[in-house]
C-alpha positions in Angstrom: 154.0 -5.8 -120.8 157.7 -6.8 -120.8 159.0 -6.0 -124.3 159.9 -9.0 -126.5 163.5 -9.4 -127.3 164.3 -7.2 -130.3 166.3 -9.9 -132.0 164.2 -13.0 -131.4 160.8 -11.4 -130.9 160.1 -14.1 -128.3 162.1 -13.9 -125.2 161.0 -11.1 -122.8 164.0 -8.8 -121.9 163.2 -9.3 -118.2 163.7 -13.0 -118.4 167.0 -13.8 -116.8 168.6 -16.3 -119.1 172.0 -16.1 -120.8 172.5 -15.2 -124.4 173.3 -18.8 -125.4 170.0 -19.9 -123.9 168.2 -17.1 -125.8 169.8 -18.2 -129.0 168.6 -21.8 -128.6 165.2 -20.6 -127.6 165.0 -18.5 -130.7 166.0 -21.4 -132.9 163.2 -23.5 -131.5 160.7 -21.7 -133.7 160.9 -20.5 -137.3 161.6 -16.9 -138.1 158.1 -16.5 -139.5 156.6 -17.8 -136.2 158.8 -15.5 -134.1 157.7 -12.5 -136.2 154.0 -13.5 -135.8 154.4 -13.8 -132.0 156.1 -10.4 -131.8 153.5 -8.7 -133.9 150.6 -10.3 -132.0 152.0 -9.5 -128.6 152.6 -5.9 -129.6 149.0 -5.5 -130.8 147.7 -6.9 -127.5 150.0 -4.6 -125.5 148.7 -1.5 -127.4 145.1 -2.6 -126.8 145.7 -3.0 -123.1 147.6 0.3 -122.9 144.8 2.2 -124.6 142.3 0.8 -122.1 144.4 1.0 -118.9 144.7 -2.8 -118.7 147.7 -4.8 -117.6 149.1 -7.0 -120.5 151.6 -9.0 -118.5 150.5 -10.8 -116.5 147.0 -10.3 -118.0 143.8 -11.2 -116.2 141.8 -13.9 -118.0 138.9 -11.4 -118.3 141.3 -9.0 -120.2 142.2 -11.6 -122.7 138.6 -12.6 -123.2 137.6 -9.0 -123.8 140.5 -8.6 -126.2 139.5 -11.6 -128.3 135.9 -10.5 -128.3 136.9 -7.1 -129.6 138.9 -8.8 -132.3 135.8 -10.7 -133.3 133.7 -7.5 -133.4 136.3 -5.9 -135.6 135.8 -8.7 -138.2 139.1 -10.6 -137.8 139.1 -14.2 -139.0 138.6 -17.0 -136.5 142.0 -18.4 -137.4 143.7 -15.0 -136.7 141.9 -14.7 -133.3 143.0 -18.2 -132.4 146.6 -17.3 -133.3 146.4 -14.2 -131.1 145.4 -16.4 -128.2 148.3 -18.7 -128.8 150.7 -15.7 -128.9 149.4 -14.4 -125.6 149.8 -17.8 -124.1 153.4 -18.1 -125.4 154.3 -14.6 -124.2 153.1 -15.4 -120.6 154.9 -18.8 -120.5 158.1 -17.3 -121.7 157.9 -14.7 -119.0 157.4 -17.4 -116.4 153.7 -16.5 -115.8 150.7 -18.9 -116.1 148.8 -18.6 -119.3 145.5 -16.8 -118.9 144.2 -18.6 -122.0 143.7 -21.7 -120.0 141.0 -20.0 -117.9 137.4 -21.0 -118.5 136.3 -17.5 -119.4 138.8 -17.4 -122.2 138.1 -20.9 -123.5 134.4 -20.2 -123.5 135.0 -16.9 -125.3 137.0 -18.7 -128.0 134.3 -21.4 -128.3 131.6 -18.8 -128.7 133.6 -16.9 -131.4 134.1 -20.1 -133.4 130.5 -21.0 -133.1 129.2 -17.5 -134.1 131.7 -16.8 -136.9 132.4 -20.4 -138.0 135.8 -22.0 -138.4 135.8 -22.4 -142.2 139.0 -20.9 -143.6 139.6 -19.5 -147.1 141.5 -22.3 -148.7 143.7 -22.2 -151.8 142.1 -23.7 -154.8 143.7 -27.1 -155.7 145.5 -27.0 -159.1 144.6 -30.0 -161.3 146.9 -31.7 -163.8 145.1 -30.4 -167.0 145.4 -26.8 -165.7 149.0 -27.3 -164.7 149.8 -28.7 -168.2 148.2 -25.6 -169.8 150.1 -23.3 -167.5 153.6 -24.7 -168.2 152.9 -24.8 -171.9 151.9 -21.1 -171.9 155.2 -20.1 -170.3 157.7 -18.3 -172.5 160.8 -20.1 -173.8 163.2 -17.8 -171.9 165.1 -17.8 -168.6 162.1 -16.8 -166.6 159.9 -19.4 -168.3 162.5 -22.1 -167.6 162.6 -21.2 -163.9 158.8 -21.0 -163.6 158.3 -24.3 -165.4 160.7 -26.2 -163.1 159.3 -24.5 -160.0 155.7 -25.4 -160.9 156.4 -29.0 -161.8 158.7 -29.8 -158.9 156.4 -28.0 -156.4 153.4 -30.0 -157.7 155.1 -33.4 -158.1 156.5 -33.3 -154.5 153.5 -31.6 -152.9 155.7 -28.8 -151.5 154.7 -25.8 -149.4 155.8 -22.6 -150.9 158.3 -22.2 -148.1 159.8 -25.5 -148.9 160.1 -24.6 -152.6 162.0 -21.4 -152.0 164.3 -23.1 -149.4 165.6 -25.6 -151.9 169.3 -25.5 -152.7 170.8 -26.9 -155.9 172.4 -29.7 -153.9 169.0 -30.7 -152.5 167.7 -32.0 -155.8 169.8 -34.9 -157.3 169.0 -36.5 -160.7 169.0 -40.3 -160.7 168.0 -42.9 -163.4 164.4 -43.1 -162.2 163.9 -39.4 -161.5 164.8 -36.9 -158.9 165.8 -37.4 -155.2 164.7 -34.3 -153.4 165.9 -33.6 -149.8 163.9 -31.3 -147.6 166.2 -30.2 -144.8 163.5 -28.4 -142.8 159.8 -27.7 -143.1 156.8 -26.3 -141.3 156.3 -29.7 -139.5 160.0 -30.4 -139.1 161.4 -27.5 -137.1 164.0 -29.7 -135.6 165.6 -30.1 -139.1 165.5 -33.9 -139.2 164.8 -33.7 -142.9 163.2 -36.2 -145.3 163.5 -37.3 -148.9 161.0 -37.3 -151.7 161.2 -39.3 -154.9 160.0 -37.6 -158.1 159.5 -39.9 -161.1 160.2 -38.8 -164.6 157.1 -37.5 -166.4 155.4 -39.5 -169.1 154.8 -36.3 -171.1 157.8 -34.2 -172.1 156.1 -30.9 -171.5 155.3 -31.8 -167.9 158.4 -33.8 -167.0 159.8 -32.3 -163.8 163.2 -33.9 -164.4 163.6 -32.4 -167.9 162.3 -29.0 -166.6 164.9 -28.9 -163.9 167.7 -29.8 -166.2 166.6 -27.1 -168.6 166.5 -24.5 -165.8 169.9 -25.5 -164.5 171.5 -25.3 -167.9 169.9 -22.0 -168.7 170.7 -20.4 -165.4 174.1 -22.0 -164.8 173.1 -22.6 -161.1 175.2 -25.4 -159.6 175.1 -24.4 -156.0 173.2 -22.2 -153.5 169.6 -21.3 -154.0 167.8 -23.4 -156.6 165.0 -20.9 -157.5 166.2 -17.3 -157.7 164.9 -14.0 -158.9 165.6 -12.8 -162.5 166.3 -9.1 -163.2 164.8 -7.5 -166.3 168.3 -7.6 -167.7 168.3 -11.4 -167.5 170.8 -11.5 -164.6 169.9 -14.0 -161.8 169.6 -12.7 -158.3 168.8 -14.0 -154.8 166.5 -16.6 -153.4 162.8 -16.2 -154.1 160.2 -15.6 -151.4 156.9 -17.3 -150.7 155.1 -14.3 -152.2 157.1 -14.8 -155.4 155.7 -18.4 -155.7 152.2 -17.0 -155.4 152.9 -14.5 -158.2 154.4 -17.1 -160.4 151.4 -19.4 -160.2 148.9 -16.6 -160.8 150.9 -15.2 -163.7 151.2 -18.6 -165.3 147.4 -19.2 -164.9 146.6 -15.9 -166.5 149.0 -16.5 -169.4 147.2 -19.8 -170.1 143.8 -18.0 -170.0 142.7 -19.7 -166.9 140.8 -18.3 -163.9 143.4 -17.4 -161.3 140.9 -16.9 -158.5 141.8 -18.7 -155.3 145.2 -19.9 -156.7 148.3 -19.4 -154.4 151.5 -21.2 -153.5 149.4 -23.8 -151.6 147.6 -24.8 -154.8 150.5 -27.0 -155.9 150.5 -28.9 -152.6 146.7 -29.3 -152.4 146.6 -30.1 -156.1 149.0 -33.0 -155.8 147.1 -34.5 -152.9 143.7 -34.0 -154.5 144.8 -35.3 -157.9 146.5 -38.3 -156.3 143.4 -39.2 -154.4 141.3 -38.9 -157.5 143.6 -41.3 -159.3 143.2 -43.9 -156.5 146.4 -43.3 -154.5 146.2 -44.5 -150.9 146.2 -42.1 -147.9 149.5 -43.6 -146.8 151.2 -43.1 -150.1 150.0 -39.5 -150.4 151.1 -38.8 -146.8 154.6 -40.2 -147.6 155.0 -37.5 -150.2 153.4 -34.5 -148.6 154.7 -35.3 -145.1 151.5 -34.4 -143.4 151.9 -35.1 -139.6 148.1 -35.1 -139.1 145.7 -36.8 -141.4 142.9 -34.2 -140.7 143.9 -31.8 -143.6 145.1 -34.6 -145.8 141.7 -36.3 -145.6 140.0 -33.1 -146.7 142.1 -33.3 -149.9 141.2 -37.0 -150.3 137.5 -36.3 -149.9 137.8 -33.6 -152.5 139.6 -35.9 -154.9 137.2 -38.7 -154.5 134.0 -36.6 -154.3 132.6 -37.6 -157.7 133.8 -41.2 -157.5 131.9 -41.7 -154.3 128.7 -39.8 -155.0 125.4 -41.7 -155.3 123.9 -39.2 -157.7 124.6 -41.5 -160.6 121.5 -43.5 -159.7 119.5 -44.0 -162.8 118.7 -40.3 -163.4 
């Protein structure tokens, strides 16, 4: 298989395009997506090499066998689907037709989904009472100020963890009614068109995202650059946080509050906002305006979760 470009992880070396074109091609997908493609293609290449198969261009039967082997090794359905996508992208970037369009591959994927199921492990939605307990349990120090602002802003704006850590100080502006938050790029906005989200002032001082942000800014002295940064044991602020850091902050806050942290992750803030908003009667359109979901499929799952008890018929005279 033609090796992926070492810098972009996407463009095969043998593909005769200039460096400018390579740079723009690389910019068409996020760094995380490029890394995933590179890793997936490398795994497929190793599998083919060990079995004397040709990886590029691959025969449809080879791809079907590879995906079946992945299923037999217990990989998740979502992971196997991503592998198929990576193989398809690798072929198209090399100028070859994608083998994943062949009927044998499509039927293999359909069979895998049917046998293994397509349900994914989802992050547990964080509700408002739990969020309140978590922020109240945070210490009154620099790290506590950061975590409080991160949790409340992430929840109020329904942000992905990647969006939280990408925020710069200039992206969040305080106004009379609350905060004007600018997302310059997100998972569903790779072109960088950007969008704005309004965060109202909280009715309770302990969970007011505006007050929490002001306290963090004052304590940290951050006026430009990364909004949420690491904090050394010495108290010195460092560089931009990562998505994994957001997960750790949420789990640590839950444990500090004596709550069950099982299933909590960075996505718990986003799913929690959508689910809580639906439970309070917010419309699908208003929730989507905040979360920025391009598709309503996942959003409607949150709405169903939020309205589950409101719509049940089990209240019949029992």
